[in-house]
C-alpha positions as CSV (number, residue, x, y, z in Angstrom):
1,X,-18.0,-27.5,23.4
2,X,-18.3,-25.2,26.4
3,X,-16.3,-22.0,26.9
4,X,-14.4,-23.7,29.7
5,X,-13.3,-26.4,27.2
6,X,-12.8,-24.1,24.1
7,X,-10.1,-21.8,25.4
8,X,-8.8,-20.7,22.0
9,X,-12.2,-20.0,20.5
10,X,-13.3,-18.1,23.6
11,X,-10.2,-15.9,23.5
12,X,-10.5,-15.2,19.8
13,X,-14.2,-14.1,20.3
14,X,-13.3,-11.8,23.2
15,X,-10.4,-10.2,21.3
16,X,-12.7,-9.7,18.3
17,X,-15.5,-8.2,20.4
18,X,-13.2,-5.6,21.9
19,X,-12.1,-4.2,18.5
20,X,-14.2,-1.5,16.9
21,X,-14.1,-1.2,13.1
22,X,-12.5,2.2,13.4
23,X,-9.6,0.6,15.3
24,X,-8.6,-1.3,12.2
25,X,-9.5,1.4,9.7
26,X,-12.9,0.0,8.6
27,X,-16.1,2.1,8.3
28,X,-18.8,1.1,10.7
29,X,-21.4,0.3,8.0
30,X,-24.9,-1.2,8.6
31,X,-26.6,-2.0,11.8
32,X,-24.4,-3.9,14.2
33,X,-25.6,-6.1,17.1
34,X,-22.3,-5.6,18.9
35,X,-19.5,-3.0,18.8
36,X,-16.8,-5.5,17.9
37,X,-15.6,-6.8,14.5
38,X,-17.8,-9.1,12.5
39,X,-16.3,-12.5,11.7
40,X,-16.1,-11.7,8.0
41,X,-14.2,-8.5,8.9
42,X,-11.6,-10.3,11.0
43,X,-11.3,-13.1,8.5
44,X,-10.5,-10.6,5.7
45,X,-8.0,-8.8,7.9
46,X,-6.2,-12.0,8.7
47,X,-6.4,-13.6,5.3
48,X,-8.6,-16.5,6.4
49,X,-11.8,-17.9,5.1
50,X,-14.9,-17.1,7.3
51,X,-15.6,-20.8,7.5
52,X,-12.1,-21.5,9.0
53,X,-12.5,-18.6,11.5
54,X,-15.9,-20.0,12.6
55,X,-14.3,-23.4,13.1
56,X,-11.6,-21.9,15.2
57,X,-14.1,-19.9,17.4
58,X,-16.4,-22.9,17.8
59,X,-13.5,-25.3,18.7
60,X,-13.9,-27.5,15.7
61,X,-10.3,-26.4,14.7
62,X,-7.9,-25.9,17.5
63,X,-4.4,-26.2,16.1
64,X,-3.8,-23.4,13.6
65,X,-0.4,-23.0,12.0
66,X,2.2,-20.5,13.0
67,X,1.2,-18.4,9.9
68,X,-2.4,-18.4,11.0
69,X,-1.6,-17.5,14.6
70,X,0.7,-14.6,13.5
71,X,-2.0,-13.3,11.1
72,X,-4.6,-13.4,13.8
73,X,-2.4,-11.7,16.3
74,X,-1.8,-8.8,13.9
75,X,-5.4,-8.6,12.8
76,X,-6.6,-8.6,16.5
77,X,-4.0,-5.9,17.5
78,X,-2.6,-8.2,20.2
79,X,0.1,-7.0,22.5
80,X,3.2,-9.2,22.7
81,X,2.0,-10.9,25.9
82,X,-1.4,-11.6,24.3
83,X,0.2,-12.9,21.2
84,X,2.2,-15.4,23.3
85,X,-1.0,-16.4,25.1
86,X,-2.6,-17.1,21.6
87,X,0.4,-19.3,20.7
88,X,0.1,-21.3,23.9
89,X,-3.6,-21.8,23.4
90,X,-2.9,-23.0,19.8
91,X,-0.2,-25.4,21.1
92,X,2.5,-23.6,19.2
93,X,6.1,-22.7,20.3
94,X,6.4,-19.1,21.3
95,X,8.1,-16.9,18.7
96,X,11.9,-17.1,19.4
97,X,13.7,-14.0,20.4
98,X,16.5,-14.8,17.9
99,X,14.1,-14.9,15.0
100,X,13.0,-11.9,12.9
101,X,9.6,-10.9,14.0
102,X,6.6,-10.0,11.8
103,X,4.4,-9.0,14.7
104,X,3.1,-5.4,14.3
105,X,2.3,-3.8,17.7
106,X,-1.1,-2.3,18.1
107,X,0.4,1.2,18.4
108,X,1.9,0.8,14.9
109,X,-1.3,-0.5,13.5
110,X,-3.2,2.5,14.9
111,X,-0.6,4.7,13.3
112,X,-1.1,3.2,9.9
113,X,-4.9,3.4,10.3
114,X,-4.6,7.1,11.2
115,X,-2.3,7.8,8.3
116,X,-4.2,5.6,5.8
117,X,-4.1,8.3,3.2
118,X,-0.3,8.3,3.1
119,X,2.0,5.9,1.3
120,X,3.3,3.8,4.2
121,X,4.5,0.3,4.6
122,X,5.8,-1.9,7.4
123,X,8.8,-4.2,6.7
124,X,10.5,-6.8,8.8
125,X,14.2,-6.6,9.5
126,X,14.9,-8.8,6.4
127,X,12.9,-6.4,4.3
128,X,9.9,-8.6,3.9
129,X,6.7,-6.5,3.4
130,X,4.3,-7.1,6.2
131,X,1.5,-4.6,5.5
132,X,0.9,-1.4,3.7
133,X,-1.7,1.4,3.1
134,X,-3.9,1.6,0.1
135,X,-1.9,4.5,-1.4
136,X,1.3,2.5,-1.1
137,X,-0.4,-0.3,-3.1
138,X,-1.6,2.2,-5.7
139,X,1.9,3.6,-6.0
140,X,3.8,0.4,-6.3
141,X,1.2,-2.0,-7.6
142,X,-1.1,-4.4,-5.7
143,X,0.9,-6.9,-3.6
144,X,-2.1,-9.1,-4.2
145,X,-1.6,-12.3,-2.2
146,X,1.8,-13.8,-3.0
147,X,3.8,-15.8,-0.5
148,X,5.8,-13.7,1.9
149,X,9.0,-14.8,0.2
150,X,8.0,-13.0,-2.9
151,X,7.2,-9.8,-1.1
152,X,10.8,-9.1,-0.1
153,X,12.6,-5.9,-1.2
154,X,16.0,-7.6,-1.5
155,X,14.6,-10.3,-3.8
156,X,12.8,-7.8,-5.9
157,X,15.9,-5.7,-6.2
158,X,18.5,-8.4,-7.1
159,X,16.6,-11.3,-8.7
160,X,15.1,-11.3,-12.2
161,X,11.5,-10.4,-13.0
162,X,10.7,-8.1,-10.1
163,X,7.1,-8.3,-8.9
164,X,6.5,-4.6,-8.5
165,X,7.6,-1.1,-9.6
166,X,11.0,-0.5,-8.0
167,X,11.9,3.2,-7.3
168,X,15.1,4.7,-8.6
169,X,17.3,6.5,-6.1
170,X,18.7,9.9,-7.0
171,X,22.0,8.5,-5.6
172,X,22.1,5.9,-8.3
173,X,21.2,2.2,-8.5
174,X,24.6,1.0,-7.4
175,X,24.6,3.2,-4.2
176,X,21.1,2.1,-3.4
177,X,21.9,-1.6,-3.8
178,X,25.0,-1.2,-1.7
179,X,23.1,0.4,1.1
180,X,20.4,-2.3,1.0
181,X,23.0,-5.1,1.2
182,X,24.8,-3.2,4.1
183,X,21.5,-3.0,5.9
184,X,20.9,-6.7,5.4
185,X,24.3,-7.5,6.9
186,X,23.4,-5.5,10.0
187,X,20.2,-7.6,10.3
188,X,22.4,-10.7,10.0
189,X,24.4,-9.5,13.0
190,X,21.3,-9.1,15.0
191,X,19.6,-12.4,13.9
192,X,22.5,-14.8,13.1
193,X,20.4,-17.9,13.6
194,X,17.2,-16.8,11.7
195,X,16.6,-19.5,9.0
196,X,14.6,-17.3,6.7
197,X,17.3,-14.6,6.7
198,X,20.0,-17.3,6.1
199,X,17.9,-18.6,3.2
200,X,17.5,-15.2,1.7
201,X,21.2,-14.4,1.8
202,X,22.0,-17.8,0.3
203,X,19.6,-17.5,-2.5
204,X,20.7,-14.0,-3.5
205,X,24.4,-14.9,-3.2
206,X,23.8,-17.9,-5.5
207,X,21.6,-16.3,-8.1
208,X,22.7,-12.7,-8.2
209,X,26.3,-11.8,-9.1
210,X,25.5,-8.1,-8.1
211,X,24.4,-9.2,-4.7
212,X,27.3,-11.6,-4.2
213,X,29.9,-8.9,-5.1
214,X,28.4,-6.4,-2.7
215,X,28.0,-9.0,0.0
216,X,31.6,-10.0,-0.3
217,X,32.7,-6.4,0.5
218,X,31.4,-6.8,4.1
219,X,29.8,-3.4,4.4
220,X,27.3,-2.9,7.3
221,X,24.9,0.0,7.9
222,X,21.3,1.2,7.8
223,X,19.2,2.6,5.1
224,X,18.3,6.2,5.6
225,X,16.6,9.1,3.8
226,X,16.6,9.1,0.1
227,X,14.9,10.8,-2.9
228,X,13.4,8.3,-5.3
229,X,11.5,8.3,-8.6
230,X,8.8,5.8,-9.5
231,X,7.6,5.3,-13.0
232,X,3.9,4.9,-12.6
233,X,1.6,3.7,-15.5
234,X,-1.1,6.2,-14.6
235,X,0.7,9.4,-13.5
236,X,4.2,8.9,-15.1
237,X,7.3,9.7,-13.3
238,X,6.8,10.8,-9.7
239,X,9.6,11.9,-7.4
240,X,9.2,11.5,-3.7
241,X,11.1,11.7,-0.4
242,X,11.6,8.3,1.2
243,X,12.1,8.1,4.9
244,X,12.6,5.0,7.1
245,X,11.2,5.2,10.7
246,X,12.0,2.7,13.4
247,X,9.9,1.6,16.4
248,X,11.7,1.6,19.8
249,X,12.0,-2.0,21.1
250,X,11.2,-3.4,17.7
251,X,13.2,-4.2,14.5
252,X,10.3,-3.2,12.2
253,X,10.9,-0.5,9.6
254,X,8.1,1.9,8.6
255,X,8.8,3.3,5.2
256,X,7.1,6.5,4.1
257,X,6.9,8.2,0.7
258,X,5.8,11.8,0.8
259,X,5.8,15.0,-1.3
260,X,5.9,18.7,-0.4
261,X,2.6,20.4,-0.6
262,X,1.9,22.3,-3.8
263,X,4.3,20.3,-6.0
264,X,3.5,18.2,-9.0
265,X,4.4,15.1,-7.0
266,X,1.8,16.0,-4.4
267,X,-0.8,16.4,-7.2
268,X,0.1,13.0,-8.5
269,X,-0.3,11.4,-5.1
270,X,-3.7,13.1,-4.8
271,X,-4.7,11.5,-8.1
272,X,-3.7,8.1,-6.9
273,X,-5.6,8.6,-3.6
274,X,-8.8,8.7,-5.6
275,X,-8.3,5.1,-6.7
276,X,-6.5,3.8,-3.6
277,X,-8.4,1.4,-1.5
278,X,-7.8,0.0,1.9
279,X,-4.5,-1.9,2.3
280,X,-4.8,-5.3,0.5
281,X,-4.3,-8.6,2.2
282,X,-0.8,-9.6,1.7
283,X,-0.9,-13.3,2.2
284,X,-3.2,-16.2,2.7
285,X,-2.6,-17.4,6.2
286,X,-5.1,-20.3,6.2
287,X,-3.8,-23.8,6.5
288,X,-4.0,-25.8,3.3
Protein backbone atom coordinates (compact mmCIF):
# COMPACT_ATOMS: atom_id res chain seq x y z
CA UNK A 1 0.00 0.00 0.00
CA UNK A 2 1.40 3.41 -0.99
CA UNK A 3 1.52 6.48 1.25
CA UNK A 4 -1.22 8.05 -0.87
CA UNK A 5 -3.47 5.10 -0.06
CA UNK A 6 -2.41 4.58 3.56
CA UNK A 7 -3.42 7.92 5.04
CA UNK A 8 -3.73 6.72 8.64
CA UNK A 9 -0.42 4.87 8.68
CA UNK A 10 1.42 7.75 7.06
CA UNK A 11 0.04 10.22 9.61
CA UNK A 12 0.98 7.96 12.52
CA UNK A 13 4.55 7.59 11.25
CA UNK A 14 4.97 11.34 10.73
CA UNK A 15 3.59 12.14 14.18
CA UNK A 16 5.88 9.50 15.70
CA UNK A 17 8.93 10.87 13.84
CA UNK A 18 8.44 14.39 15.15
CA UNK A 19 8.50 13.34 18.83
CA UNK A 20 11.85 13.04 20.57
CA UNK A 21 12.21 10.67 23.56
CA UNK A 22 12.72 13.67 25.85
CA UNK A 23 9.31 15.04 24.79
CA UNK A 24 7.61 12.07 26.44
CA UNK A 25 9.98 11.70 29.39
CA UNK A 26 12.07 8.86 27.94
CA UNK A 27 15.89 8.71 27.95
CA UNK A 28 17.51 8.72 24.51
CA UNK A 29 19.32 5.39 24.93
CA UNK A 30 21.31 3.57 22.27
CA UNK A 31 22.09 4.58 18.73
CA UNK A 32 19.07 5.93 16.88
CA UNK A 33 18.68 6.10 13.11
CA UNK A 34 16.11 8.87 13.51
CA UNK A 35 15.32 11.47 16.13
CA UNK A 36 11.72 10.34 16.58
CA UNK A 37 10.20 7.68 18.80
CA UNK A 38 10.76 4.02 18.05
CA UNK A 39 7.73 1.90 17.38
CA UNK A 40 8.18 -0.04 20.60
CA UNK A 41 8.34 3.23 22.56
CA UNK A 42 5.10 4.54 21.08
CA UNK A 43 3.43 1.15 21.52
CA UNK A 44 4.36 1.11 25.21
CA UNK A 45 3.13 4.68 25.73
CA UNK A 46 -0.20 3.91 24.07
CA UNK A 47 -0.71 0.48 25.66
CA UNK A 48 -0.58 -1.35 22.34
CA UNK A 49 1.39 -4.31 21.12
CA UNK A 50 4.21 -3.46 18.72
CA UNK A 51 2.69 -5.84 16.18
CA UNK A 52 -0.62 -3.99 16.20
CA UNK A 53 1.13 -0.62 15.80
CA UNK A 54 3.10 -2.03 12.84
CA UNK A 55 -0.14 -3.20 11.23
CA UNK A 56 -1.65 0.27 11.70
CA UNK A 57 1.36 2.01 10.20
CA UNK A 58 1.56 -0.40 7.27
CA UNK A 59 -2.15 -0.14 6.51
CA UNK A 60 -2.93 -3.77 7.37
CA UNK A 61 -5.21 -2.45 10.13
CA UNK A 62 -7.13 0.73 9.40
CA UNK A 63 -10.10 0.88 11.77
CA UNK A 64 -8.84 1.14 15.36
CA UNK A 65 -11.35 1.49 18.17
CA UNK A 66 -12.08 4.78 19.89
CA UNK A 67 -10.00 3.58 22.85
CA UNK A 68 -7.01 2.97 20.59
CA UNK A 69 -7.42 6.31 18.83
CA UNK A 70 -7.63 8.17 22.15
CA UNK A 71 -4.55 6.36 23.48
CA UNK A 72 -2.56 7.15 20.33
CA UNK A 73 -3.61 10.81 20.43
CA UNK A 74 -2.33 11.10 24.00
CA UNK A 75 0.88 9.19 23.34
CA UNK A 76 1.64 11.25 20.22
CA UNK A 77 0.94 14.57 22.01
CA UNK A 78 -1.62 15.58 19.39
CA UNK A 79 -3.37 18.92 19.53
CA UNK A 80 -7.18 18.82 19.50
CA UNK A 81 -7.34 19.50 15.75
CA UNK A 82 -4.81 16.73 15.07
CA UNK A 83 -6.72 14.34 17.32
CA UNK A 84 -9.86 15.05 15.28
CA UNK A 85 -7.90 14.37 12.07
CA UNK A 86 -6.77 11.03 13.51
CA UNK A 87 -10.39 10.12 14.26
CA UNK A 88 -11.44 10.98 10.72
CA UNK A 89 -8.64 8.87 9.24
CA UNK A 90 -9.74 6.00 11.48
CA UNK A 91 -13.38 6.39 10.32
CA UNK A 92 -14.48 7.25 13.86
CA UNK A 93 -17.00 9.87 15.02
CA UNK A 94 -15.32 12.92 16.49
CA UNK A 95 -15.32 13.14 20.29
CA UNK A 96 -18.56 14.88 21.25
CA UNK A 97 -18.43 18.25 22.98
CA UNK A 98 -21.02 17.03 25.47
CA UNK A 99 -18.87 14.08 26.56
CA UNK A 100 -16.23 14.02 29.26
CA UNK A 101 -12.86 14.18 27.55
CA UNK A 102 -9.83 12.06 28.43
CA UNK A 103 -7.60 13.91 25.96
CA UNK A 104 -4.50 15.34 27.65
CA UNK A 105 -3.15 18.38 25.73
CA UNK A 106 0.55 18.30 24.78
CA UNK A 107 1.26 21.21 27.13
CA UNK A 108 -0.05 19.20 30.10
CA UNK A 109 1.94 16.15 29.02
CA UNK A 110 5.10 18.27 28.84
CA UNK A 111 4.32 19.59 32.31
CA UNK A 112 4.09 16.06 33.69
CA UNK A 113 7.33 15.07 31.94
CA UNK A 114 9.11 18.11 33.43
CA UNK A 115 7.73 17.34 36.89
CA UNK A 116 8.20 13.59 36.68
CA UNK A 117 9.85 13.48 40.12
CA UNK A 118 6.70 14.83 41.78
CA UNK A 119 3.51 13.00 42.77
CA UNK A 120 1.14 14.19 40.05
CA UNK A 121 -1.86 12.66 38.33
CA UNK A 122 -4.34 13.80 35.69
CA UNK A 123 -8.04 13.01 36.18
CA UNK A 124 -11.04 13.46 33.90
CA UNK A 125 -14.06 15.45 35.08
CA UNK A 126 -15.68 12.28 36.46
CA UNK A 127 -12.50 11.52 38.45
CA UNK A 128 -11.28 8.74 36.21
CA UNK A 129 -7.48 8.51 36.42
CA UNK A 130 -5.95 9.15 32.99
CA UNK A 131 -2.22 9.18 33.71
CA UNK A 132 0.23 9.71 36.55
CA UNK A 133 3.91 10.06 37.40
CA UNK A 134 6.03 7.26 38.79
CA UNK A 135 6.08 8.84 42.27
CA UNK A 136 2.28 8.92 42.32
CA UNK A 137 2.26 5.20 41.51
CA UNK A 138 4.84 4.54 44.24
CA UNK A 139 2.75 6.52 46.71
CA UNK A 140 -0.66 5.02 46.00
CA UNK A 141 0.21 1.67 44.45
CA UNK A 142 0.67 0.68 40.84
CA UNK A 143 -2.50 1.30 38.82
CA UNK A 144 -1.23 -1.65 36.73
CA UNK A 145 -3.55 -2.05 33.76
CA UNK A 146 -7.14 -2.27 35.02
CA UNK A 147 -10.06 -1.02 32.92
CA UNK A 148 -10.69 2.72 33.15
CA UNK A 149 -13.85 2.01 35.14
CA UNK A 150 -11.77 0.60 38.00
CA UNK A 151 -9.46 3.62 38.07
CA UNK A 152 -12.12 6.02 39.25
CA UNK A 153 -11.70 7.86 42.56
CA UNK A 154 -15.44 7.92 43.23
CA UNK A 155 -15.72 4.15 42.84
CA UNK A 156 -12.65 3.58 45.00
CA UNK A 157 -14.07 5.84 47.70
CA UNK A 158 -17.62 4.51 47.93
CA UNK A 159 -17.64 0.91 46.76
CA UNK A 160 -16.19 -2.10 48.60
CA UNK A 161 -12.69 -3.42 48.11
CA UNK A 162 -10.87 -0.28 46.93
CA UNK A 163 -8.04 -0.99 44.50
CA UNK A 164 -5.51 1.44 45.94
CA UNK A 165 -4.39 3.26 49.10
CA UNK A 166 -6.95 5.97 49.75
CA UNK A 167 -5.69 9.04 51.64
CA UNK A 168 -7.43 10.27 54.77
CA UNK A 169 -8.39 13.95 54.87
CA UNK A 170 -7.60 16.02 57.95
CA UNK A 171 -11.15 17.37 57.60
CA UNK A 172 -12.53 13.88 58.18
CA UNK A 173 -13.83 11.17 55.90
CA UNK A 174 -17.41 12.46 55.88
CA UNK A 175 -16.36 15.96 54.77
CA UNK A 176 -14.06 14.56 52.09
CA UNK A 177 -16.78 12.29 50.70
CA UNK A 178 -19.33 15.12 50.70
CA UNK A 179 -16.92 17.36 48.78
CA UNK A 180 -16.25 14.61 46.23
CA UNK A 181 -19.97 14.03 45.65
CA UNK A 182 -20.58 17.78 45.33
CA UNK A 183 -17.79 17.96 42.73
CA UNK A 184 -19.35 15.08 40.80
CA UNK A 185 -22.72 16.87 40.76
CA UNK A 186 -21.00 19.90 39.25
CA UNK A 187 -19.61 17.62 36.53
CA UNK A 188 -23.13 16.29 35.92
CA UNK A 189 -24.32 19.84 35.34
CA UNK A 190 -21.59 20.34 32.75
CA UNK A 191 -22.01 16.94 31.06
CA UNK A 192 -25.67 15.94 31.58
CA UNK A 193 -25.67 13.58 28.60
CA UNK A 194 -22.39 11.76 29.20
CA UNK A 195 -23.23 8.03 29.39
CA UNK A 196 -20.16 7.08 31.44
CA UNK A 197 -20.98 9.69 34.07
CA UNK A 198 -24.62 8.61 34.18
CA UNK A 199 -23.53 5.01 34.69
CA UNK A 200 -21.10 5.98 37.44
CA UNK A 201 -23.76 7.90 39.37
CA UNK A 202 -26.30 5.10 38.91
CA UNK A 203 -23.89 2.41 40.11
CA UNK A 204 -22.79 4.36 43.18
CA UNK A 205 -26.36 5.35 44.07
CA UNK A 206 -27.48 1.71 43.83
CA UNK A 207 -24.54 0.08 45.62
CA UNK A 208 -23.44 2.66 48.19
CA UNK A 209 -25.88 3.96 50.83
CA UNK A 210 -23.27 6.59 51.80
CA UNK A 211 -23.12 7.92 48.25
CA UNK A 212 -26.91 7.80 47.85
CA UNK A 213 -27.42 9.83 51.04
CA UNK A 214 -24.90 12.49 50.05
CA UNK A 215 -26.19 12.62 46.47
CA UNK A 216 -29.75 13.17 47.69
CA UNK A 217 -28.62 16.28 49.56
CA UNK A 218 -28.06 18.06 46.25
CA UNK A 219 -24.80 19.80 47.12
CA UNK A 220 -22.62 21.10 44.28
CA UNK A 221 -19.10 22.44 44.44
CA UNK A 222 -15.47 21.81 43.58
CA UNK A 223 -12.73 19.98 45.43
CA UNK A 224 -9.98 22.24 46.69
CA UNK A 225 -6.86 22.22 48.83
CA UNK A 226 -6.62 19.60 51.55
CA UNK A 227 -4.11 18.00 53.87
CA UNK A 228 -4.12 14.21 53.64
CA UNK A 229 -2.42 11.25 55.25
CA UNK A 230 -1.51 8.07 53.36
CA UNK A 231 -0.60 4.86 55.13
CA UNK A 232 2.20 3.43 53.02
CA UNK A 233 3.55 -0.12 53.48
CA UNK A 234 7.17 1.04 53.12
CA UNK A 235 7.35 4.45 54.79
CA UNK A 236 4.37 4.34 57.17
CA UNK A 237 2.08 7.32 57.59
CA UNK A 238 2.97 10.26 55.36
CA UNK A 239 1.12 13.59 55.56
CA UNK A 240 1.04 15.72 52.42
CA UNK A 241 -0.58 18.82 50.98
CA UNK A 242 -3.04 18.01 48.20
CA UNK A 243 -3.78 20.64 45.57
CA UNK A 244 -6.02 20.41 42.51
CA UNK A 245 -5.03 22.44 39.47
CA UNK A 246 -7.23 23.10 36.46
CA UNK A 247 -6.31 23.71 32.83
CA UNK A 248 -7.97 26.70 31.09
CA UNK A 249 -10.26 25.48 28.34
CA UNK A 250 -10.27 21.94 29.72
CA UNK A 251 -12.12 19.98 32.38
CA UNK A 252 -9.03 18.01 33.37
CA UNK A 253 -7.85 18.08 36.98
CA UNK A 254 -4.16 17.86 37.83
CA UNK A 255 -3.77 16.61 41.39
CA UNK A 256 -0.46 17.22 43.17
CA UNK A 257 0.77 15.84 46.50
CA UNK A 258 3.70 17.77 47.97
CA UNK A 259 5.63 18.23 51.22
CA UNK A 260 7.53 21.20 52.62
CA UNK A 261 11.31 20.92 52.32
CA UNK A 262 13.11 19.59 55.38
CA UNK A 263 10.11 17.79 56.84
CA UNK A 264 9.81 14.09 57.58
CA UNK A 265 7.21 13.85 54.81
CA UNK A 266 9.71 15.26 52.31
CA UNK A 267 12.23 12.64 53.41
CA UNK A 268 9.63 9.91 52.95
CA UNK A 269 8.90 11.14 49.42
CA UNK A 270 12.63 11.14 48.67
CA UNK A 271 12.79 7.51 49.76
CA UNK A 272 9.91 6.60 47.45
CA UNK A 273 11.55 8.43 44.54
CA UNK A 274 14.39 5.93 44.66
CA UNK A 275 12.02 3.12 43.73
CA UNK A 276 9.64 5.16 41.57
CA UNK A 277 9.73 4.35 37.88
CA UNK A 278 8.26 6.05 34.90
CA UNK A 279 4.46 6.37 34.97
CA UNK A 280 2.87 2.96 34.32
CA UNK A 281 0.55 2.23 31.47
CA UNK A 282 -2.92 2.59 32.83
CA UNK A 283 -4.92 0.56 30.35
CA UNK A 284 -4.67 -1.75 27.43
CA UNK A 285 -5.99 0.22 24.48
CA UNK A 286 -5.62 -2.49 21.87
CA UNK A 287 -8.66 -4.06 20.27
CA UNK A 288 -9.44 -7.57 21.41
